[in-house]
Every structure is written in C-alpha cells, then in structure tokens.
C-alpha positions as CSV (number, residue, x, y, z in Angstrom):
1,M,-14.5,32.1,1.8
2,L,-16.8,30.1,3.6
3,A,-19.0,30.6,0.3
4,R,-16.2,29.2,-2.0
5,F,-16.5,26.1,-0.1
6,A,-20.1,25.9,-0.1
7,D,-19.9,25.9,-4.1
8,D,-16.9,23.1,-4.4
9,L,-19.2,21.0,-2.1
10,A,-21.9,21.5,-4.2
11,A,-20.3,20.7,-7.4
12,L,-18.8,17.4,-5.6
13,R,-22.1,16.5,-5.1
14,A,-24.0,17.4,-8.8
15,A,-21.0,15.2,-9.9
16,D,-21.5,12.5,-7.6
17,R,-17.9,13.0,-6.3
18,F,-18.6,14.1,-2.5
19,R,-17.5,11.8,0.0
20,Q,-18.1,11.6,3.5
21,L,-17.2,9.7,6.4
22,T,-19.5,6.6,7.3
23,P,-19.2,4.0,10.3
24,R,-18.1,0.4,8.9
25,A,-21.5,-2.1,8.8
26,G,-22.0,-5.4,7.3
27,I,-19.8,-8.1,6.0
28,D,-16.2,-7.3,4.8
29,F,-15.7,-6.9,1.6
30,A,-13.9,-3.4,2.0
31,S,-10.8,-3.2,4.4
32,N,-6.7,-4.2,3.8
33,D,-7.4,-6.3,6.9
34,Y,-6.2,-9.2,4.3
35,L,-4.8,-11.7,7.2
36,G,-7.4,-10.3,9.5
37,L,-5.1,-9.7,12.4
38,A,-6.5,-6.1,13.3
39,A,-8.6,-7.7,16.0
40,A,-6.4,-10.9,16.3
41,P,-6.0,-11.5,20.2
42,E,-1.8,-12.1,19.3
43,L,-1.7,-8.4,18.7
44,A,-4.0,-7.4,22.0
45,D,-1.7,-9.4,23.9
46,A,1.3,-8.2,22.8
47,V,-0.2,-4.6,23.5
48,A,-1.4,-5.6,26.8
49,A,2.0,-6.7,27.3
50,A,3.9,-3.7,26.5
51,L,1.5,-1.9,29.0
52,A,2.4,-4.0,31.6
53,R,6.0,-3.5,31.2
54,G,5.7,-0.2,31.2
55,V,5.8,1.0,27.6
56,P,3.8,4.7,27.3
57,V,1.3,5.0,25.0
58,G,2.9,7.9,23.4
59,A,6.6,8.8,22.4
60,A,5.3,12.2,23.5
61,G,7.9,13.8,20.4
62,S,9.8,13.3,17.2
63,R,12.7,10.1,17.4
64,L,15.5,12.8,16.9
65,L,14.1,14.5,20.6
66,R,12.8,11.9,23.0
67,G,10.1,10.5,21.0
68,N,12.6,7.2,20.5
69,H,12.0,4.8,22.2
70,P,13.2,1.0,22.5
71,E,10.3,-0.4,21.3
72,H,10.6,1.4,18.1
73,E,14.4,0.1,17.4
74,A,13.4,-3.4,19.0
75,L,10.9,-3.6,15.8
76,E,13.6,-1.7,13.1
77,A,16.0,-4.7,13.7
78,E,13.6,-7.4,14.3
79,A,12.0,-6.2,10.3
80,A,15.5,-5.6,9.0
81,A,16.0,-9.4,9.8
82,F,12.5,-10.3,8.6
83,F,12.6,-8.4,5.4
84,G,16.5,-9.3,4.5
85,A,17.3,-5.9,4.6
86,E,20.2,-4.2,6.0
87,A,18.3,-1.9,7.9
88,A,15.1,-0.9,8.7
89,L,13.1,2.7,9.8
90,Y,9.1,2.9,11.0
91,F,7.5,5.6,10.3
92,T,3.8,7.1,11.3
93,G,2.3,5.8,8.1
94,G,2.7,4.5,4.6
95,Y,1.6,7.6,3.2
96,G,3.8,9.5,4.9
97,A,6.5,7.1,4.3
98,N,6.2,6.4,0.7
99,G,6.2,10.4,-0.2
100,A,9.3,10.7,1.9
101,I,11.0,8.0,0.1
102,V,11.0,9.4,-2.8
103,A,11.3,13.4,-2.4
104,T,14.3,12.8,-0.2
105,L,16.8,9.9,-1.7
106,P,16.6,11.1,-5.2
107,D,18.2,13.7,-5.9
108,R,19.5,16.6,-8.2
109,G,20.5,15.2,-11.4
110,D,19.0,11.9,-10.8
111,L,15.6,10.3,-12.8
112,I,12.9,9.2,-11.0
113,V,10.4,6.7,-13.4
114,W,7.4,6.1,-11.9
115,D,4.1,3.6,-13.2
116,A,1.4,5.9,-14.5
117,L,-1.2,4.1,-11.8
118,S,1.3,4.7,-9.0
119,H,-0.4,5.7,-5.5
120,A,-1.4,9.2,-4.5
121,S,1.7,8.8,-1.9
122,T,4.4,8.6,-4.7
123,R,2.7,11.5,-6.7
124,E,2.8,13.8,-3.3
125,G,6.7,13.0,-2.7
126,L,7.3,13.4,-6.6
127,R,5.3,16.9,-6.2
128,L,8.6,17.5,-4.0
129,A,11.7,15.7,-5.1
130,R,14.4,17.6,-6.8
131,A,15.2,14.5,-8.9
132,E,13.6,14.9,-13.0
133,T,10.4,12.8,-13.5
134,A,8.6,10.7,-15.5
135,A,5.5,8.6,-16.1
136,A,6.0,5.1,-17.6
137,R,3.0,3.9,-19.5
138,H,1.2,1.3,-16.8
139,N,3.4,-2.1,-16.3
140,D,5.4,-1.0,-19.4
141,A,9.1,-2.1,-17.8
142,G,10.0,-1.7,-21.6
143,H,8.8,1.9,-21.7
144,A,10.6,2.6,-18.6
145,G,13.6,1.1,-19.7
146,A,13.3,3.9,-23.0
147,L,12.5,6.7,-20.8
148,I,16.0,6.2,-19.1
149,A,17.4,5.2,-21.8
150,A,16.3,8.5,-23.6
151,W,17.4,10.6,-20.4
152,R,21.1,9.1,-20.6
153,A,21.0,10.1,-24.2
154,R,20.0,13.6,-23.3
155,G,23.0,13.3,-20.8
156,G,21.3,12.6,-17.9
157,R,24.6,11.2,-15.8
158,G,22.6,10.7,-12.4
159,T,21.2,8.1,-10.9
160,A,17.4,6.8,-12.1
161,W,15.2,5.2,-9.6
162,I,11.8,3.2,-10.7
163,A,9.0,3.8,-8.2
164,V,6.1,1.2,-8.7
165,E,3.5,-1.0,-6.5
166,S,4.3,-4.6,-5.8
167,V,0.9,-5.0,-5.9
168,Y,-1.6,-2.0,-7.4
169,S,-4.3,-0.9,-4.8
170,M,-7.0,-0.5,-7.2
171,D,-6.5,-3.0,-9.9
172,G,-4.5,-5.5,-8.2
173,D,-2.3,-6.2,-10.7
174,R,1.0,-7.2,-10.0
175,A,4.6,-5.3,-11.0
176,P,6.6,-6.8,-13.5
177,L,9.3,-6.9,-11.1
178,A,11.3,-9.3,-12.6
179,D,11.7,-7.3,-15.7
180,L,12.2,-4.1,-13.8
181,A,15.0,-5.6,-12.2
182,Q,16.9,-6.3,-15.4
183,I,15.8,-2.9,-16.5
184,A,17.6,-1.6,-13.6
185,H,20.7,-3.8,-14.0
186,R,21.1,-2.5,-18.0
187,H,20.5,1.1,-16.5
188,D,22.1,1.5,-13.0
189,A,18.8,2.1,-11.3
190,V,17.6,1.9,-8.1
191,L,13.7,0.5,-7.7
192,I,11.1,2.3,-5.2
193,V,8.9,-0.7,-4.1
194,D,5.4,-0.2,-2.8
195,E,4.9,-3.4,-0.9
196,A,2.1,-2.6,0.7
197,H,-0.5,-4.7,-0.8
198,A,2.2,-7.7,-0.8
199,T,3.6,-7.4,2.8
200,G,2.3,-10.6,4.6
201,I,0.7,-12.2,1.8
202,Y,4.0,-12.7,-0.8
203,G,7.3,-13.7,-0.5
204,E,6.7,-16.0,2.8
205,G,5.1,-12.8,4.2
206,R,8.2,-10.7,3.1
207,G,6.7,-9.0,-0.1
208,L,7.4,-9.6,-3.7
209,T,10.4,-7.8,-3.5
210,H,11.6,-11.1,-1.0
211,G,14.9,-12.4,-2.6
212,L,14.9,-9.6,-5.9
213,D,18.0,-9.1,-7.7
214,A,18.2,-5.5,-8.0
215,P,19.1,-2.7,-6.1
216,H,15.8,-1.3,-4.4
217,I,14.3,0.1,-1.4
218,A,11.0,-1.1,-0.2
219,L,8.0,0.1,1.5
220,H,6.1,-2.7,4.0
221,T,2.9,-0.6,5.4
222,C,1.6,-1.9,8.6
223,G,-1.6,-1.2,8.9
224,K,-3.1,-3.5,6.1
225,A,-2.0,-7.4,6.3
226,L,-0.2,-6.5,9.8
227,G,-3.3,-5.4,10.9
228,A,-1.8,-2.4,13.1
229,Q,-0.6,0.7,12.2
230,G,2.1,2.7,10.5
231,A,5.5,1.8,7.5
232,L,8.4,0.3,8.1
233,V,11.1,1.6,4.7
234,T,13.7,-1.4,4.2
235,G,16.9,-0.7,2.5
236,P,20.6,-0.2,2.5
237,R,22.0,0.9,5.6
238,A,23.0,4.5,4.1
239,A,19.1,4.7,2.7
240,I,17.9,4.6,5.6
241,E,20.2,7.0,7.5
242,L,19.7,9.3,4.7
243,L,16.1,9.3,5.7
244,I,16.8,9.8,9.0
245,N,19.0,13.0,8.4
246,R,16.8,14.3,5.8
247,A,13.3,12.9,5.5
248,R,10.9,16.1,6.5
249,G,7.8,13.8,7.4
250,F,10.2,11.9,9.4
251,I,12.4,14.5,11.3
252,Y,9.3,16.8,12.3
253,A,6.9,14.1,12.9
254,T,5.8,13.0,16.4
255,A,7.1,9.3,16.5
256,P,4.5,6.7,16.5
257,S,3.5,5.1,19.5
258,P,5.8,2.6,20.8
259,L,2.4,0.6,21.8
260,L,1.9,0.2,17.8
261,A,5.4,-0.7,17.7
262,A,5.0,-3.6,20.3
263,A,1.7,-4.4,18.0
264,V,4.0,-4.8,14.4
265,R,6.3,-7.0,16.2
266,A,4.0,-9.2,17.2
267,S,2.7,-9.5,13.6
268,L,6.2,-9.8,12.1
269,N,6.2,-13.2,14.1
270,L,2.0,-14.0,13.0
271,I,2.8,-13.7,9.2
272,A,6.2,-15.3,9.0
273,A,3.6,-19.0,10.0
274,P,1.9,-19.7,6.6
275,E,-1.5,-20.5,7.6
276,R,-3.2,-17.5,7.3
277,R,-1.3,-16.6,3.9
278,E,-2.2,-20.1,2.6
279,R,-5.6,-20.2,3.5
280,L,-5.8,-16.4,1.6
281,L,-4.2,-17.3,-1.4
282,T,-6.8,-20.5,-1.3
283,R,-9.4,-18.1,-1.0
284,V,-8.4,-15.7,-4.2
285,A,-7.9,-18.6,-6.2
286,R,-11.2,-20.3,-5.3
287,A,-12.8,-16.9,-6.1
288,A,-11.3,-16.8,-10.1
289,P,-13.7,-19.0,-11.4
290,A,-16.6,-17.8,-10.2
291,F,-15.2,-13.7,-10.9
292,A,-14.7,-15.5,-14.3
293,R,-18.4,-16.5,-14.7
294,L,-19.5,-13.1,-13.7
295,G,-17.6,-11.7,-17.0
296,I,-14.9,-10.3,-13.7
297,A,-11.2,-10.8,-15.2
298,P,-9.5,-11.8,-11.9
299,S,-6.9,-10.4,-10.8
300,G,-5.2,-13.0,-9.1
301,T,-4.8,-11.2,-5.7
302,P,-6.9,-10.3,-2.9
303,I,-7.7,-7.0,-4.8
304,Q,-10.9,-7.8,-7.1
305,P,-11.7,-4.7,-9.5
306,L,-15.2,-4.5,-10.8
307,I,-15.7,-1.7,-12.8
308,L,-18.8,0.2,-14.1
309,G,-17.3,3.3,-15.9
310,T,-19.6,6.3,-13.8
311,D,-19.7,7.7,-10.6
312,R,-23.3,6.9,-10.5
313,A,-23.3,3.0,-11.2
314,A,-20.6,2.5,-8.9
315,L,-22.6,4.3,-5.9
316,D,-26.0,2.4,-6.6
317,A,-24.4,-0.8,-7.1
318,A,-22.1,-0.1,-3.7
319,A,-25.9,0.8,-2.0
320,A,-27.6,-1.7,-3.6
321,L,-24.8,-4.6,-1.8
322,Q,-25.0,-2.5,1.4
323,A,-28.5,-2.8,1.7
324,Q,-28.0,-6.7,1.4
325,G,-25.3,-6.8,4.3
326,F,-22.0,-6.2,2.1
327,D,-19.9,-3.7,3.0
328,V,-18.8,-3.0,-0.4
329,R,-17.3,0.7,-1.3
330,A,-17.3,2.7,-4.5
331,I,-14.2,4.0,-6.0
332,R,-14.4,7.5,-8.1
333,P,-11.9,9.4,-9.7
334,P,-9.7,11.1,-9.0
335,T,-8.5,7.8,-6.8
336,V,-8.9,6.5,-10.4
337,P,-8.6,7.4,-13.9
338,E,-11.8,8.9,-15.6
339,G,-13.9,6.8,-16.2
340,S,-13.3,3.6,-14.5
341,A,-15.1,4.5,-11.4
342,R,-15.7,1.0,-9.7
343,L,-16.1,-1.6,-7.0
344,R,-13.4,-2.3,-5.2
345,L,-13.8,-5.9,-3.3
346,S,-11.3,-6.8,-1.0
347,L,-10.9,-10.2,-0.4
348,T,-9.8,-11.0,3.5
349,L,-9.8,-13.8,6.0
350,N,-12.5,-11.7,7.4
351,P,-16.0,-13.3,6.3
352,S,-16.6,-16.7,6.3
353,D,-17.0,-18.5,2.9
354,A,-20.5,-19.0,2.7
355,E,-20.5,-15.2,3.0
356,L,-18.1,-15.1,0.3
357,V,-20.6,-17.1,-1.7
358,A,-23.2,-15.0,-1.1
359,L,-21.9,-11.5,-2.2
360,L,-20.9,-13.3,-5.6
361,D,-24.7,-14.3,-6.0
362,A,-25.3,-10.6,-5.1
363,L,-23.1,-9.5,-7.7
364,E,-24.8,-11.6,-10.4
365,P,-27.3,-8.7,-11.1
366,L,-24.6,-5.9,-11.2
367,C,-22.9,-7.7,-14.2
368,G,-25.3,-8.5,-16.5
C-alpha cells in the first residue's frame, strides 16, 4: 500500500501537480481576506471580551448534544436579521455547509441543475444527493432553464434546484442571478447560491442575493471577507430546521468554537458599515484598466485570474513573483479545467496602493 502511495506522489510530481504546505510569506495577493478583517483588532477584542465573560474555547460536542451555546444562537439570530432571512444555521466551514445543502434539501424525484464551474463542495454534495443532477453550461441561465424544461417533459414532478456561485472562486465572474431568478419563477425552482466570495463585499455586505426576488438558500462563509471561520446558511425556517434534522455534516460534527461565533458577530457589525467595502471596490475598479493594458480581461471583482495554460507555466510565474516578495499562488487542475492553469490574483485591503502598483509592474514580463 505504501509503495502505491509513493508511486502516486511520484506521478503528481512528474505532472507538476504535487502540492505541499508552505508558510505564508510576502505581500498578500493570495488570501480571501478581502476586507482585511482577519487580523482586525475589533475581532480580537470580541474574542477577548467573550473569554472574559466565560465563553469557552471548545464547544465540547455537536450542536444536538451539549455543543449548542448561546453564542451560536445569538449569531444565528443576528445573521438571519442581517441577511434578511427567516433563519440561519452556523456550520464549522463552508465546504461542509455547501455539501450539506445540496445533499440534504433536494429529495428523490427532484432535479439539481448545477453550474459546470461549481465549487468542489457542491460537487461533493451532488455525489451524495438523492435527486437527479444535470450540469448547465457556465453562467448560461437559458441552458439551465432548458434542462429543467426537458426534465419536466420527461415527467419530472418534483422540485427543481439551481446551484450556482454568486462570484466564482477561480474566475471572479458573477452568476446571472436576475436571469436565474426568472428561470426559477418560470419553473417553480429554488436557487442555491454560494455567496462565499460576495458576502461582505456586495449588496451592502449581504451578498448578491440581497433583494433577490426568487426562492433561495444562501451560503455565507465566515472565513473570507468576514475574517473569521465557519459558514452561515440562510433561508426559510423550514429549510434550516430540515438541515438540523437531516444534514449529516451538521448532526455529527463537533460544533464550532463559541469564540468564533463571537468573532463572526463582530464581523457582521463591521461589514454593515460601508467604508471597507467602498475602499475594496474602488481598488478593484482602479486596477481594472491596468489589467486591461496588460492584456488581462478584468473580472470586475476582487478575484483576478491570469490564465497561463500549462501547470509548469503557472508554477514558474508564481515562483518568479514570490521571489520578488509577492504572495501569489499557482492554481492547477483539477481545481480548474485542464489547460487553464493560472495565477489567481486576489485583491484585498491588506497591500498598500504602492504594493499593488509594484505587483502590476512585476506582472508585465509575464504577460508579453
């Protein structure tokens, strides 16, 4: 068995697919800490205050056993109000929460139409789902509608679900939510929207589902723009209660630290104010012409891909930038489609304006 592992690892190295953990170093153009909250003193103060009032570090069990804590419940109540939902549920992480939504809420006789570039967490949920599944072309609302119509024509009588990301994690483009809302109304469907890279940034911090006129379940991760950890699922109370009763990733997982719940509560208060969001979106807008001059199509979001094609090209480009003091990482298949290995440039509030200009200058030789 161990010899097989060695062979597998050797094959990954030969294909430029070997991955290893490396320490963070250099100017941050790789993280998802979009608003610079991960090290914000307000979050540290919230955790210190929670410790001072006796909030424990560990939950000591699953939420359905002894792990439920008033901090969890306070966060969920505040999150439901903040995101304009009937209810919210706090998970340990976005990957597990996203998979739990897809695996639990759609039932036998239903259809899940998922975007072809959906995150691995969605795909994991699809693997466990009881419903029929169908992949729609990326950001093609018409194709999603056609797949549902064809399913209905074949006798499908259950609920249709449409799973998308509001901002896609590797391309930085946005889902056509308004068009998908029309499809949902036309076909009596429910949207499942992963807001991981939109929460805290768009919709007054509430994500791109804010004000969406269609039935939907939203996933708001807490470890990206919110600077903490965990994930909040928001939606109708009946859907949240069904997750509590049937989502294995919730039922059998130790609850998140109550201290993290206190930190996320502080994050929600911080992102309610516009200052950080406006600074970030201004940075994205100002960088767009510079990317365009380099021949890079601006995504219009804080996620800016530079597609280089081969794994080796992406690794070499990342190494060249890292040698100049920039933390930029290569993204390779299977995270992205074959032939589209890339640099994933993340625009956050952590670097200075001068450091962003320096990165753009350093990119020029790579874009010739």
